[in-house]
C-alpha positions as CSV (number, residue, x, y, z in Angstrom):
1,M,0.6,-87.4,122.3
2,H,1.7,-90.7,123.7
3,A,-1.8,-92.1,122.9
4,L,-1.1,-91.1,119.3
5,I,2.1,-93.0,119.2
6,L,0.3,-95.9,120.8
7,A,-2.5,-95.7,118.4
8,L,-0.3,-95.7,115.4
9,A,1.7,-98.6,116.6
10,L,-1.5,-100.7,117.5
11,S,-3.4,-99.8,114.4
12,S,-0.6,-101.1,112.4
13,L,-0.5,-104.3,114.3
14,G,-4.3,-104.8,113.8
15,A,-4.1,-104.1,110.0
16,G,-1.7,-107.0,109.5
17,A,1.5,-106.9,107.5
18,Q,0.3,-104.5,105.0
19,A,0.2,-101.4,107.2
20,P,3.6,-99.9,108.0
21,V,4.6,-99.3,111.6
22,R,6.1,-95.9,112.1
23,F,8.0,-94.7,115.1
24,A,8.2,-91.2,116.7
25,V,11.8,-89.7,116.7
26,F,13.1,-86.6,118.3
27,V,16.4,-85.2,117.1
28,K,18.4,-83.0,119.3
29,S,22.0,-82.0,120.3
30,P,23.4,-83.2,123.6
31,A,25.0,-79.9,124.1
32,A,21.5,-78.2,124.4
33,T,20.6,-79.0,128.0
34,A,19.2,-77.3,131.0
35,G,17.5,-74.7,128.8
36,F,20.8,-73.7,127.1
37,T,21.3,-73.7,123.4
38,D,24.0,-75.5,121.6
39,P,26.6,-73.0,120.3
40,S,27.5,-75.3,117.4
41,K,26.1,-74.2,114.0
42,D,27.3,-77.5,112.5
43,R,25.3,-79.6,114.9
44,A,22.2,-77.4,114.3
45,D,22.7,-77.9,110.5
46,S,22.9,-81.6,111.0
47,I,19.8,-81.7,113.2
48,R,17.9,-80.0,110.2
49,D,19.5,-82.5,107.8
50,M,18.3,-85.4,110.0
51,E,14.8,-83.9,110.4
52,S,14.5,-83.4,106.7
53,K,15.4,-87.1,105.9
54,I,13.1,-88.4,108.7
55,E,10.2,-86.3,107.2
56,N,10.6,-88.5,104.1
57,S,10.8,-91.8,106.0
58,K,8.1,-94.6,105.8
59,V,9.4,-96.1,109.1
60,L,10.0,-92.9,111.2
61,F,8.3,-89.6,111.8
62,L,9.2,-86.5,113.8
63,A,7.9,-86.2,117.4
64,E,7.0,-82.7,118.6
65,S,9.1,-83.1,121.8
66,E,11.5,-85.6,123.4
67,A,8.8,-86.7,125.8
68,D,6.6,-87.8,122.7
69,A,9.4,-89.9,121.1
70,V,10.1,-93.6,121.2
71,I,13.5,-92.9,119.7
72,V,15.7,-90.0,120.7
73,L,18.7,-89.1,118.4
74,D,21.5,-87.0,119.7
75,V,23.7,-85.4,116.9
76,L,27.1,-85.9,118.3
77,G,29.2,-84.3,115.6
78,R,30.4,-84.3,112.1
79,E,33.7,-84.0,110.3
80,T,34.9,-83.6,106.7
81,N,38.0,-85.3,105.6
82,R,39.4,-83.8,102.4
83,E,41.5,-85.7,99.9
84,V,42.8,-85.4,96.4
85,N,42.6,-88.2,94.0
86,V,42.2,-88.9,90.3
87,W,38.8,-87.1,90.3
88,G,40.2,-84.0,92.0
89,R,39.6,-82.6,95.4
90,Q,37.0,-84.8,97.2
91,N,35.3,-84.5,100.6
92,K,34.1,-87.4,102.8
93,S,31.6,-86.0,105.3
94,V,30.8,-88.1,108.3
95,L,27.9,-87.7,110.7
96,T,27.6,-89.5,114.0
97,V,24.4,-89.8,116.1
98,R,23.5,-91.6,119.3
99,L,20.2,-93.3,119.4
100,T,18.5,-93.9,122.7
101,V,15.3,-95.9,123.4
102,G,14.7,-96.0,127.2
103,E,17.9,-97.4,128.8
104,Y,19.3,-98.7,125.5
105,S,21.8,-96.6,123.6
106,T,24.0,-97.2,120.5
107,E,25.7,-95.0,117.8
108,F,25.3,-94.8,114.1
109,S,27.4,-92.9,111.6
110,G,27.0,-92.3,107.9
111,D,29.3,-90.6,105.3
112,G,28.6,-88.6,102.2
113,G,31.0,-87.6,99.5
114,S,31.2,-84.6,97.3
115,S,33.7,-82.9,95.2
116,G,35.3,-79.5,95.4
117,I,34.5,-77.3,98.4
118,F,31.1,-78.7,99.0
119,T,30.4,-81.2,101.7
120,G,27.9,-84.1,101.8
121,Y,26.4,-83.8,105.3
122,A,22.8,-84.1,103.9
123,A,23.9,-87.4,102.1
124,A,25.6,-88.6,105.4
125,A,22.2,-87.8,107.3
126,G,20.4,-89.8,104.7
127,K,22.6,-92.8,105.2
128,V,22.3,-92.6,109.0
129,V,18.4,-92.4,108.7
130,K,18.4,-95.5,106.3
131,Q,20.5,-97.4,109.1
132,I,18.0,-96.4,111.8
133,E,15.1,-97.4,109.7
134,K,16.7,-100.8,109.2
135,W,17.5,-101.1,113.0
136,A,13.8,-100.0,113.8
137,K,12.4,-102.8,111.5
138,A,14.6,-105.4,113.1
139,N,13.6,-104.1,116.6
140,T,9.9,-103.4,115.9
141,E,8.6,-105.6,118.9
142,Q,10.9,-103.9,121.4
143,L,10.0,-100.5,120.1
144,L,6.2,-101.3,120.3
145,A,6.7,-102.4,123.9
146,K,8.4,-99.0,124.7
147,A,5.5,-97.2,122.9
148,V,2.9,-99.1,124.9
149,K,4.6,-98.4,128.3
150,C,4.5,-94.6,127.7
151,P,2.3,-92.9,130.3
152,D,-0.6,-90.7,129.1
C-alpha cells in the first residue's frame, strides 16, 4: 500500500500543477490501543463524521490502516455548549483532533452550530477537515517526503 501512496504522490508531481496531490489519512481514537476498543460512542461517531468528510475531500483520502497513512488523526473529544439567544436555544458543538505525521504533531478543532436539541458535530468535522486540507496544501513538500520514506 505504501507503494500506492508513493505512486499517487509522484504521479501528481510528474503531471504538473494540474494534477492534485492527495494524502492518505487514517482516523482513530487514542483510547483504542493494545487491541482494546474505545468505550466512547461520541468519539466513534466523530470518527465516522471525519471519515465521511474525508471521503469527499480532493486533498485527502482514507487509508485502510494506520501503517498505510501519511497523516494520522486521533479524535480527542467533542463537547457541546448550549446557550439561549434571540434565535432561541442554540448549540455550539466543538470537535478536537490531533494530527500526527511522523514525529510531528499538532491539534485542530472546529465548531458547528445548530438550534434546538440537535448538535452540529458533522459540521464541526467538516471544518476540521477543511483546516487539515489547507495545512496539507501548505506542507505538501514535507508530506511527500514522508510518503517517499515509507518502507514497502
